[in-house]
TORVEX-563013 format. One record per residue (C-alpha): residue number from 1; residue in three letters; z, y, x. Coordinates in nm, 2 decimals, padded with zeros to 4 digits. Layout:
TORVEX-563013
   pos   code        Z        Y        X
   NUM    ala        Z        Y        X
...
***
This chain:
TORVEX-563013
   pos   code        Z        Y        X
     1    met    00.00    00.00   -00.02
     2    lys    00.03    00.21    00.26
     3    lys   -00.27    00.15    00.47
     4    arg   -00.43    00.21    00.13
     5    phe   -00.24    00.53    00.08
     6    lys   -00.35    00.66    00.50
     7    tyr   -00.69    00.59    00.35
     8    leu   -00.67    00.76    00.05
     9    leu   -00.56    01.07    00.26
    10    leu   -00.85    01.04    00.53
    11    glu   -01.10    01.07    00.23
    12    ile   -00.95    01.37    00.10
    13    ala   -00.88    01.55    00.41
    14    ser   -01.24    01.46    00.52
    15    pro   -01.40    01.77    00.30
    16    phe   -01.13    02.00    00.41
    17    ile   -01.22    01.93    00.79
    18    ala   -01.62    01.94    00.76
    19    ile   -01.56    02.31    00.56
    20    leu   -01.35    02.38    00.87
    21    phe   -01.58    02.30    01.10
    22    ala   -01.88    02.49    00.89
    23    val   -01.67    02.81    00.94
    24    leu   -01.64    02.74    01.30
    25    ile   -02.02    02.75    01.32
    26    gly   -02.03    03.05    01.10
    27    ala   -01.82    03.24    01.32
    28    leu   -02.03    03.16    01.63
    29    val   -02.36    03.25    01.42
    30    met   -02.17    03.61    01.35
    31    leu   -02.08    03.63    01.75
    32    val   -02.42    03.57    01.79
    33    ile   -02.53    03.88    01.58
    34    asp   -02.25    04.10    01.73
    35    lys   -02.04    04.05    01.41
    36    asn   -01.65    04.03    01.38
    37    pro   -01.58    03.70    01.22
    38    val   -01.23    03.78    01.14
    39    glu   -01.33    04.07    01.00
    40    val   -01.65    03.90    00.83
    41    tyr   -01.43    03.64    00.66
    42    arg   -01.12    03.91    00.58
    43    thr   -01.38    04.10    00.41
    44    met   -01.52    03.80    00.19
    45    phe   -01.13    03.72    00.06
    46    leu   -01.04    04.05    00.02
    47    phe   -01.36    04.15   -00.17
    48    ser   -01.36    03.82   -00.40
    49    phe   -00.97    03.80   -00.43
    50    lys   -00.83    04.17   -00.48
    51    arg   -00.91    04.26   -00.82
    52    leu   -00.91    04.01   -01.09
    53    asp   -01.23    04.12   -01.20
    54    ser   -01.40    03.98   -00.88
    55    val   -01.23    03.67   -00.94
    56    ala   -01.36    03.66   -01.31
    57    ile   -01.73    03.70   -01.17
    58    ile   -01.64    03.39   -00.94
    59    leu   -01.53    03.24   -01.27
    60    phe   -01.85    03.33   -01.43
    61    gly   -02.06    03.23   -01.11
    62    met   -01.92    02.86   -01.12
    63    thr   -02.00    02.78   -01.46
    64    pro   -02.32    02.69   -01.44
    65    leu   -02.29    02.53   -01.11
    66    ile   -02.02    02.29   -01.26
    67    phe   -02.31    02.19   -01.56
    68    ser   -02.55    02.14   -01.27
    69    gly   -02.32    01.92   -01.05
    70    leu   -02.19    01.70   -01.30
    71    ala   -02.53    01.62   -01.43
    72    val   -02.63    01.52   -01.10
    73    ala   -02.34    01.30   -01.01
    74    ile   -02.39    01.10   -01.35
    75    gly   -02.75    01.03   -01.19
    76    phe   -02.55    00.93   -00.86
    77    lys   -02.28    00.70   -01.02
    78    ala   -02.58    00.50   -01.17
    79    gly   -02.83    00.50   -00.82
    80    leu   -03.05    00.77   -00.95
    81    phe   -03.13    01.10   -00.73
    82    asn   -03.21    01.36   -01.05
    83    ile   -03.37    01.60   -00.85
    84    gly   -03.52    01.74   -01.15
    85    ile   -03.21    01.95   -01.26
    86    glu   -03.39    02.26   -01.22
    87    gly   -03.69    02.18   -01.41
    88    gln   -03.47    02.03   -01.72
    89    tyr   -03.21    02.35   -01.75
    90    leu   -03.52    02.56   -01.74
    91    ile   -03.69    02.42   -02.06
    92    gly   -03.33    02.35   -02.23
    93    thr   -03.26    02.72   -02.17
    94    phe   -03.59    02.78   -02.32
    95    leu   -03.56    02.57   -02.64
    96    ala   -03.20    02.74   -02.67
    97    ala   -03.37    03.04   -02.63
    98    leu   -03.63    02.99   -02.91
    99    ala   -03.35    02.87   -03.17
   100    gly   -03.12    03.15   -03.10
   101    phe   -03.45    03.40   -03.19
   102    ala   -03.63    03.24   -03.42
   103    leu   -03.37    03.13   -03.64
   104    lys   -03.24    03.40   -03.87
   105    gly   -02.94    03.42   -04.11
   106    leu   -02.74    03.17   -04.00
   107    pro   -02.36    03.22   -03.96
   108    thr   -02.20    03.20   -03.61
   109    phe   -02.01    02.88   -03.67
   110    ile   -02.33    02.72   -03.72
   111    his   -02.62    02.93   -03.53
   112    leu   -02.41    02.87   -03.21
   113    pro   -02.35    02.54   -03.15
   114    leu   -02.72    02.46   -03.28
   115    val   -02.85    02.69   -02.98
   116    ile   -02.64    02.50   -02.74
   117    leu   -02.76    02.15   -02.91
   118    met   -03.10    02.25   -02.87
   119    gly   -03.05    02.37   -02.49
   120    met   -02.89    02.00   -02.45
   121    leu   -03.19    01.85   -02.64
   122    gly   -03.45    02.02   -02.40
   123    gly   -03.28    01.90   -02.06
   124    met   -03.30    01.55   -02.21
   125    leu   -03.64    01.51   -02.35
   126    trp   -03.74    01.70   -02.01
   127    ala   -03.54    01.37   -01.84
   128    trp   -03.67    01.13   -02.05
   129    leu   -04.03    01.14   -01.88
   130    pro   -03.89    01.02   -01.52
   131    ile   -03.65    00.75   -01.65
   132    tyr   -03.94    00.58   -01.85
   133    leu   -04.18    00.60   -01.59
   134    lys   -03.89    00.46   -01.35
   135    val   -03.78    00.19   -01.55
   136    lys   -04.16    00.08   -01.71
   137    arg   -04.39    00.18   -01.43
   138    gly   -04.16    00.14   -01.12
   139    val   -04.22    00.52   -01.06
   140    his   -03.94    00.62   -00.82
   141    glu   -03.74    00.94   -00.99
   142    val   -03.71    01.15   -00.66
   143    ile   -04.11    01.18   -00.71
   144    ser   -04.12    01.26   -01.06
   145    thr   -03.90    01.47   -01.10
   146    ile   -03.99    01.68   -00.81
   147    met   -04.38    01.73   -01.00
   148    leu   -04.15    01.80   -01.35
   149    asn   -04.01    02.07   -01.20
   150    tyr   -04.34    02.24   -01.09
   151    val   -04.46    02.13   -01.47
   152    ser   -04.16    02.28   -01.61
   153    phe   -04.20    02.65   -01.41
   154    ser   -04.59    02.69   -01.48
   155    leu   -04.50    02.56   -01.87
   156    ile   -04.22    02.82   -01.89
   157    his   -04.42    03.08   -01.73
   158    tyr   -04.70    03.03   -02.04
   159    leu   -04.49    03.00   -02.28
   160    ile   -04.30    03.31   -02.17
   161    ala   -04.62    03.58   -02.09
   162    asp   -04.87    03.43   -02.36
   163    val   -04.72    03.25   -02.68
   164    phe   -04.37    03.39   -02.71
   165    met   -04.32    03.76   -02.54
   166    asp   -04.18    04.00   -02.75
   167    lys   -04.46    04.25   -02.75
   168    gln   -04.25    04.52   -02.96
   169    gln   -04.09    04.64   -02.65
   170    gly   -04.20    04.97   -02.51
   171    leu   -04.40    05.11   -02.83
   172    ala   -04.14    05.38   -02.85
   173    pro   -04.14    05.67   -02.67
   174    gly   -03.98    05.69   -02.34
   175    val   -03.90    05.32   -02.31
   176    gly   -04.15    05.23   -02.07
   177    asn   -04.34    04.94   -01.97
   178    pro   -04.22    04.63   -02.16
   179    ile   -04.06    04.33   -01.98
   180    ile   -04.23    03.98   -01.98
   181    arg   -03.93    03.81   -02.17
   182    leu   -03.89    03.63   -02.52
   183    pro   -03.72    03.87   -02.79
   184    lys   -03.34    03.88   -02.78
   185    ile   -03.14    03.59   -02.93
   186    ala   -02.96    03.71   -03.26
   187    ala   -02.58    03.81   -03.24
   188    thr   -02.46    03.48   -03.40
   189    ala   -02.62    03.29   -03.11
   190    val   -02.41    03.46   -02.85
   191    met   -02.13    03.30   -02.69
   192    pro   -01.84    03.52   -02.67
   193    lys   -01.66    03.66   -02.39
   194    met   -01.28    03.53   -02.28
   195    his   -01.15    03.94   -02.27
   196    ser   -00.98    03.90   -02.61
   197    phe   -00.82    03.59   -02.55
   198    leu   -00.72    03.72   -02.16
   199    ser   -00.59    04.02   -02.27
   200    asn   -00.28    03.86   -02.49
   201    phe   -00.17    03.76   -02.15
   202    gly   -00.22    04.12   -01.98
   203    ile   -00.53    04.02   -01.83
   204    asn   -00.79    04.32   -01.93
   205    leu   -01.13    04.25   -01.78
   206    pro   -01.41    04.53   -01.76
   207    gln   -01.70    04.48   -01.99
   208    his   -01.93    04.47   -01.68
   209    val   -01.71    04.12   -01.64
   210    tyr   -01.93    03.82   -01.91
   211    leu   -01.67    03.57   -01.82
   212    asn   -01.69    03.38   -02.11
   213    trp   -01.62    03.04   -02.35
   214    phe   -01.88    02.82   -02.10
   215    leu   -01.64    02.81   -01.85
   216    val   -01.41    02.60   -02.08
   217    leu   -01.69    02.38   -02.17
   218    ala   -01.78    02.30   -01.82
   219    leu   -01.41    02.22   -01.76
   220    leu   -01.37    02.03   -02.05
   221    met   -01.70    01.84   -01.96
   222    ala   -01.58    01.81   -01.63
   223    val   -01.22    01.63   -01.82
   224    gly   -01.53    01.42   -02.04
   225    tyr   -01.69    01.31   -01.73
   226    tyr   -01.39    01.14   -01.59
   227    phe   -01.26    00.93   -01.91
   228    leu   -01.65    00.85   -01.95
   229    val   -01.72    00.69   -01.60
   230    trp   -01.34    00.55   -01.54
   231    arg   -01.20    00.48   -01.84
   232    thr   -01.51    00.33   -02.10
   233    pro   -01.69    00.00   -02.09
   234    phe   -02.02    00.24   -02.07
   235    gly   -01.86    00.42   -01.74
   236    tyr   -01.79    00.06   -01.60
   237    glu   -02.18   -00.04   -01.66
   238    leu   -02.25    00.31   -01.50
   239    arg   -02.08    00.24   -01.20
   240    ala   -02.14   -00.13   -01.14
   241    val   -02.52   -00.07   -01.19
   242    gly   -02.50    00.21   -00.94
   243    his   -02.32   -00.01   -00.68
   244    asn   -02.53   -00.33   -00.74
   245    pro   -02.81   -00.35   -00.97
   246    ala   -02.87   -00.67   -00.89
   247    gly   -02.53   -00.82   -00.93
   248    ala   -02.47   -00.63   -01.22
   249    glu   -02.76   -00.78   -01.39
   250    thr   -02.60   -01.14   -01.30
   251    ala   -02.30   -01.01   -01.47
   252    gly   -02.49   -00.95   -01.77
   253    ile   -02.57   -00.59   -01.74
   254    lys   -02.92   -00.47   -01.82
   255    pro   -02.97   -00.22   -01.55
   256    gly   -03.29   -00.05   -01.73
   257    ala   -03.08    00.05   -02.06
   258    val   -02.78    00.18   -01.81
   259    phe   -03.03    00.40   -01.63
   260    phe   -03.20    00.53   -01.93
   261    lys   -02.83    00.62   -02.10
   262    ala   -02.72    00.77   -01.76
   263    phe   -03.06    00.97   -01.69
   264    leu   -03.08    01.08   -02.06
   265    leu   -02.72    01.20   -02.04
   266    ser   -02.77    01.36   -01.67
   267    gly   -03.07    01.56   -01.85
   268    ala   -02.84    01.68   -02.18
   269    ile   -02.56    01.80   -01.92
   270    ala   -02.82    02.01   -01.72
   271    gly   -02.97    02.14   -02.02
   272    leu   -02.66    02.33   -02.07
   273    thr   -02.71    02.52   -01.70
   274    gly   -02.87    02.84   -01.78
   275    leu   -02.68    02.89   -02.12
   276    ser   -02.42    03.09   -01.98
   277    asp   -02.67    03.33   -01.85
   278    leu   -02.88    03.34   -02.16
   279    leu   -02.61    03.35   -02.45
   280    ser   -02.36    03.60   -02.22
   281    tyr   -02.49    03.80   -01.96
   282    phe   -02.90    03.85   -02.06
   283    gly   -02.97    03.77   -02.44
   284    tyr   -03.31    03.67   -02.36
   285    met   -03.51    03.46   -02.14
   286    asp   -03.74    03.59   -01.88
   287    leu   -03.99    03.54   -01.59
   288    asp   -03.69    03.63   -01.35
   289    phe   -03.48    03.38   -01.53
   290    pro   -03.20    03.27   -01.22
   291    arg   -03.31    02.97   -01.11
   292    gly   -03.16    02.75   -00.84
   293    tyr   -02.89    02.61   -01.01
   294    gly   -03.05    02.29   -00.99
   295    phe   -03.05    02.22   -00.63
   296    thr   -02.72    02.41   -00.55
   297    gly   -02.59    02.13   -00.81
   298    ile   -02.72    01.87   -00.59
   299    ala   -02.53    02.03   -00.32
   300    val   -02.19    02.03   -00.54
   301    ala   -02.22    01.71   -00.65
   302    leu   -02.21    01.61   -00.28
   303    ile   -01.98    01.84   -00.14
   304    gly   -01.74    01.70   -00.45
   305    lys   -01.82    01.33   -00.36
   306    asn   -01.91    01.28   -00.75
   307    gly   -01.58    01.34   -00.86
   308    pro   -01.48    01.58   -01.17
   309    leu   -01.21    01.79   -00.97
   310    gly   -01.43    01.78   -00.64
   311    ile   -01.72    01.95   -00.83
   312    val   -01.51    02.20   -00.99
   313    leu   -01.41    02.28   -00.68
   314    ala   -01.69    02.26   -00.46
   315    ala   -01.84    02.52   -00.77
   316    phe   -01.59    02.76   -00.68
   317    leu   -01.65    02.74   -00.37
   318    phe   -02.01    02.83   -00.36
   319    ala   -01.94    03.09   -00.60
   320    phe   -01.71    03.22   -00.39
   321    leu   -01.96    03.23   -00.11
   322    asn   -02.20    03.40   -00.32
   323    arg   -01.95    03.62   -00.45
   324    gly   -01.85    03.72   -00.07
   325    ala   -02.14    03.71    00.03
   326    glu   -02.25    04.05   -00.14
   327    gly   -01.90    04.22   -00.02
   328    val   -01.96    04.15    00.36
   329    gln   -02.33    04.32    00.31
   330    ala   -02.20    04.60    00.17
   331    phe   -01.93    04.66    00.40
   332    val   -01.99    04.48    00.71
   333    gly   -02.33    04.48    00.74
   334    val   -02.40    04.10    00.75
   335    pro   -02.77    03.96    00.65
   336    met   -02.73    03.75    00.34
   337    glu   -02.94    03.47    00.55
   338    thr   -02.59    03.44    00.75
   339    ile   -02.42    03.29    00.39
   340    val   -02.71    03.07    00.33
   341    ile   -02.65    02.92    00.69
   342    leu   -02.28    02.88    00.62
   343    gln   -02.35    02.73    00.30
   344    gly   -02.62    02.49    00.46
   345    val   -02.36    02.37    00.75
   346    met   -02.11    02.35    00.54
   347    ile   -02.34    02.06    00.36
   348    leu   -02.44    01.90    00.65
   349    ser   -02.08    01.88    00.77
   350    ile   -01.93    01.73    00.44
   351    val   -02.20    01.45    00.42
   352    val   -02.21    01.39    00.77
   353    phe   -01.79    01.35    00.79
   354    ser   -01.80    01.15    00.50
   355    ser   -02.01    00.89    00.59
   356    val   -01.81    00.87    00.96
   357    met   -01.50    00.87    00.74
   358    gly   -01.60    00.56    00.48
   359    arg   -01.77    00.39    00.77
   360    tyr   -01.47    00.42    00.99
   361    ile   -01.23    00.30    00.67
   362    arg   -01.47    00.03    00.56
   363    gln   -01.45   -00.11    00.94
   364    gln   -01.09   -00.09    00.95
   365    glu   -01.03   -00.30    00.61
   366    lys   -01.25   -00.54    00.71
   367    lys   -01.07   -00.59    01.03
   368    glu   -00.77   -00.64    00.82
   369    ala   -00.91   -00.90    00.59
   370    ala   -01.02   -01.08    00.89
   371    leu   -00.67   -01.08    01.04
   372    gly   -00.52   -01.17    00.72
   373    ser   -00.75   -01.46    00.66
   374    ala   -00.64   -01.54    01.05
   375    ala   -00.29   -01.56    00.96
   376    gly   -00.35   -01.76    00.64
   377    lys   -00.29   -01.50    00.41
   378    pro   -00.52   -01.38    00.14
   379    gly   -00.80   -01.19    00.32
   380    val   -00.92   -00.96    00.04
   381    thr   -00.82   -00.64    00.02
   382    val   -00.87   -00.34   -00.21
   383    gly   -00.90   -00.01    00.00
   384    ala   -01.04    00.35   -00.12
   385    gln   -01.39    00.26   -00.04
   386    gly   -01.41   -00.09   -00.19
   387    gly   -01.43   -00.22   -00.54
   388    val   -01.71   -00.07   -00.84
   389    lys   -01.72    00.32   -00.74
***
């Protein structure tokens, strides 16, 4: 039991060691560009955490990353690499925006949930084709999802700029040129901010902060992910197929069915990724709608080791780095590329450290099993890396 606890501590410590290593590499990069690392990191922390509104901006920024990371993690658990989160959340955002402005006369308690469900449906639909091709035709999901990302970019461009563009803008004198965007969503489809709720606890956020209830939904989704993966029969099948599809099939589990369910669920969660920006910040979808959440979600899932708590913390880390980057750009003159380098080194470090630590733990468990067998004791041990994960 003590050894198992030791291995668990090593697993938990490895990402923190990797982050510390990445911070040191980042410090070297800052020295190369003639910046004081201590001043840079100090500015990042003070700019991010000195004011409550800045913390709220970080929480707003981490919300889409939690959804994206959970969507990637569901695929990972089944042994699938859903690299199409980017395209899936854009399609989901479009369908949500369409429902947001096209449906009129509905009360908020019907309209808002319907818009959210449309977003999930859009992500699910865009995930259906690659998993169908994988299960029925053997096409690897990485190839099909990458290609569908590009298809989604072009399709969204066409739908926004040609089919559904709001042409009523700019008609009034002095308004200027119209933005290439969809019509604004109805007020009944807007996700409320958390300002009124937080004011009950003495936290008064300014109106330029768009922290909203999607954060709570994201955290609840992380809790649901935990119970689904580790507390349900489907979760066991998911982990079994991800660990060894052939062995799972021998045990009576159908890998194809699990692949389908896992990938569609991944797409449904991906469809929620852009809704915090759509239904709270912008109120419409345009050609410059935020992109990159899908690819960042891969890093979030890897850093979080596909666990719900790890994904939430990793999303917070990336949101903090993005917020801190604004501060060091404005007050220290550090280019944004430096923060991108820091993020990249952090991802690589965590992946490498986790791999090395996992290999070390497995080797130690094998040695203990061999020693137990030689001593005439049961040689089966269950360590931090053993069993179905």
